[in-house]
N, C-alpha and C positions, 0 to 999 in steps of 0.2 A: 793324501796330503793332510797334515795335522795343522791346526791353528792354535798353537800354544799361547799366543798373546791374546786370544779372544776368549771371553768368558761371559757368563750371565750372572747378574746379581740382582736380587729383588729387594729394593729398599723398603723397609717398614712393612714387610709382608706378614700377614698373620700366620701362625704356626700351621694351622690346618687348611690354609687356603690352597686352591688348586693353581699351581704356577704354570704358566704357558711354557711350551717347549720352543726354544729358539734354535734355528738352524742357519748355518752358513755353508753354502754350496752343498746342501743335502747332508751335512754333518751336524749332529746335535752338539750344541755348545755346553761346556762344563759349567755347572752351577757352583758358585763360590760364595763364601760368607764375607770376604773382603778382597780388595785388590788395591794395587798402587798404580796411580796414573800421574805421570809427570812429577813424581816424588811425593805426591799427596796420598795418604792412606784413606781409603773409603771402606767403611764396613756397612753391613746391611741395616744397622740401626742408626747410621749417620752420627755416631758418637765422636765428637771432635776431640775429646780427651784422649782417645786412642790415637788419633792422628797427631796430636801434639806430642805424645809420648814417642811415637814413631819418628817424628822430626827431631827429637832430642838427641838421638844417636849421632847423626853427622855433625850436629852443632857441638856436642861434647868432644868429638874427635878433633874438630877444628880448634876448640879452646885448648885442648891438650897440646896440639902442635904449636900454637902460639906461645904457650907457657914454656915448652921445651926449647923453642927457638930463642926466647928471651934469656933462658938460663945458659944455653950454649954460647950465645953472643955476649953474655954478661951485661945485658941491658934490662934485666927484670926489675931493677931498682929505679928505673927511669919511667915514670908513669906516662909521659907524653909519647915515648917510643912504643910502649906496650899498648897504649890506646890506638895509635896509628896501626900497629899490627893487627889488633883486634878488629878495627873497622875495615881493614883491607881484606883480611883472610877469614875471620870467624863470623862476622856479622852476615856476610853473604850466604854462608852455609846455614845459618840459623833462620834466614828469611826465605830461602828457596822453598817454594811450594808450601809455604806456611800460612795458608788461609785460616789456620787454626787460631790465629791471633784475633779473629773476629767473633762475631755473634755473642756467645755466652760470656766471653772474656772481656767484652767492652762495657759491661756494667760498672758503675762507679766503684762499688765495693769488691768487685771481682777482677779488677784489672791485672793484678799480679799473681793470679792463681794458675796461669798457663805455665807448664813445666819449662818451656823454652825461655819465657820471660824471666822466670825465677833463676835459671842458670845464667842468663845474660846479666842480670843485675848483680848476682853474687860474684861473678867474675870481675865486673867493674869495681865493686867494693874492695876486692882483693888487690886490684891494680892500684887503686887510690890509697890503700892502706887504712881504710876506715872501718869502724865496727859494723857488724852485720845488721844491727837493728837501726841503722841510719835510714832516713826517709828515702824511699825508692825514687820519688819524683825529683828530689834534690840531686841524687846521683845521676839520673838520666840527664838532667839539665846541665850539670857540671861537665858531663862528657859529651855534650852536644848530640 
């Protein structure tokens, strides 16, 4: 019997450290550098930027679907309708398993450096039809 969903990862281990061998039902577990658990990417160095970049893929796909739906239904010029679609379909995809919005990204001067947050605010600015260098906090407040 193989345990394909089971693996071992040593967080912040030194390169030359002797790693223990973990077994499950007498079978040695595979050692990995990273794994995805409930949509969140963990790597052995606990680098949340990698996790944020990983979370960006489903969020961008949801943004693309919202944009295509708006064009197909001819409502892309109606900001209120596009914002409703964004909040209903895309925002949940961007927030799923996105603990990467915390820690290093919560500093006052680092709040909008998360790739998911950057894509989020850029999409809102396009919906509102405003210039890209508009204040991010104003955009978020306007879109509730």
